[in-house]
C-alpha positions as CSV (number, residue, x, y, z in Angstrom):
1,V,0.0,0.0,-0.1
2,Q,1.3,3.4,-0.8
3,L,-0.1,6.4,0.9
4,Q,-0.3,10.0,-0.6
5,A,-1.3,12.7,2.1
6,S,-2.0,16.3,0.9
7,G,-3.8,19.3,2.1
8,G,-1.3,20.9,4.5
9,G,-0.5,24.5,4.6
10,L,-0.1,27.7,6.6
11,V,-3.2,28.8,8.5
12,Q,-3.9,31.4,11.2
13,A,-5.0,30.2,14.7
14,G,-8.8,29.5,14.6
15,G,-8.6,28.4,10.9
16,S,-9.3,25.3,9.3
17,L,-7.7,22.8,7.0
18,R,-8.7,19.5,5.6
19,L,-6.0,16.8,5.0
20,S,-6.6,13.9,2.5
21,C,-4.8,10.6,2.2
22,A,-5.3,8.4,-0.8
23,P,-3.9,4.9,-0.5
24,S,-3.3,2.8,-3.5
25,G,-2.2,-0.6,-4.3
26,R,-4.6,-2.8,-2.3
27,T,-8.1,-2.8,-1.1
28,F,-8.4,0.3,0.8
29,S,-11.8,-0.6,2.5
30,S,-10.1,-3.5,4.5
31,Y,-7.7,-1.3,6.3
32,A,-8.2,1.0,9.3
33,M,-6.6,4.3,8.8
34,G,-5.0,6.8,11.2
35,W,-3.5,10.1,11.4
36,F,-0.3,11.0,13.4
37,R,1.6,14.0,13.7
38,Q,5.2,14.9,14.7
39,A,6.3,18.5,15.9
40,P,9.9,19.5,15.8
41,G,11.8,17.9,18.6
42,K,8.9,15.8,19.7
43,E,7.9,12.2,19.2
44,R,5.4,11.2,16.7
45,E,2.0,11.2,18.3
46,F,-1.5,9.6,17.6
47,V,-4.1,12.1,16.3
48,A,-7.2,10.1,15.1
49,A,-8.2,6.8,13.6
50,I,-11.0,5.3,11.9
51,S,-12.0,1.7,11.4
52,A,-12.2,-0.1,8.1
53,S,-15.9,0.2,7.8
54,A,-16.0,3.8,9.2
55,G,-18.2,2.5,12.0
56,S,-16.0,3.6,14.9
57,T,-13.4,6.4,15.5
58,N,-10.8,7.3,18.0
59,Y,-9.3,10.7,18.8
60,A,-6.4,12.1,20.8
61,D,-7.8,14.1,23.8
62,S,-5.9,17.2,22.5
63,V,-8.0,17.3,19.3
64,K,-11.3,15.9,20.4
65,G,-14.2,18.3,19.4
66,R,-12.0,20.0,16.9
67,F,-10.8,17.3,14.4
68,T,-12.9,14.9,12.5
69,I,-11.6,11.8,10.7
70,S,-13.7,10.3,7.9
71,R,-13.4,8.1,4.9
72,D,-14.9,7.6,1.6
73,N,-14.2,4.0,0.5
74,A,-15.7,4.6,-3.0
75,K,-13.2,7.4,-3.5
76,N,-10.5,5.5,-1.8
77,T,-9.7,8.4,0.4
78,V,-9.5,9.2,4.2
79,Y,-9.8,12.8,5.4
80,L,-8.9,14.8,8.5
81,Q,-11.0,17.9,8.9
82,M,-9.2,20.2,11.3
83,N,-11.1,23.2,12.8
84,S,-10.2,25.7,15.4
85,L,-6.6,25.1,14.9
86,K,-4.0,26.2,17.4
87,P,-0.4,27.0,17.1
88,E,0.5,23.7,19.1
89,D,-1.2,21.8,16.2
90,T,1.7,22.8,14.1
91,A,3.5,19.5,13.0
92,V,4.0,17.2,10.0
93,Y,1.0,15.0,9.7
94,Y,1.2,11.5,8.4
95,C,-1.5,9.0,7.5
96,A,-1.1,5.4,8.1
97,A,-2.9,2.1,7.2
98,S,-3.4,-0.9,9.6
99,I,-4.4,-4.5,8.7
100,L,-6.5,-4.4,11.9
101,Y,-10.0,-3.6,11.4
102,R,-10.5,-1.4,14.5
103,P,-9.2,2.3,14.9
104,V,-6.0,1.6,16.7
105,V,-4.0,4.1,18.5
106,A,-0.6,2.6,18.7
107,A,1.8,3.6,15.9
108,K,3.2,0.0,16.0
109,A,-0.1,-1.3,15.0
110,Y,0.2,0.4,11.6
111,N,1.7,-1.5,8.6
112,Y,2.0,1.3,6.0
113,W,3.0,5.0,6.3
114,G,2.8,7.9,3.9
115,Q,5.0,10.9,3.5
116,G,3.9,13.7,5.7
117,T,2.2,16.9,5.0
118,Q,3.2,20.1,6.9
119,V,0.6,22.0,8.8
120,T,1.7,25.4,10.3
121,V,-0.6,27.4,12.5
122,S,0.4,30.9,13.1
123,S,-0.7,32.9,16.2
């Protein structure tokens, strides 16, 4: 599976961005999908995940109520809608795919990773 993330950019605090990730190579609908981020000097951290069927989701406490993960299996795309962005959301965001069906949190549970897309939130 190859993952292509897009949609990052520079936005002012309080603004919104929508990230997209388009896996290719295998049946997308059988993978749980997740978003992670890594800020400079920090470890990669979990942001959000969605089950293969889109029936369940999981969010980091820091983004609950502001970010929404969704997927469109017909379009082979997973999204991360980010609202009310804060400067501390600044990071490189990565999408990942897991052969596990459920929306897992642990990075080690993900089998495939895409290149990151930079999100910068100015104050």
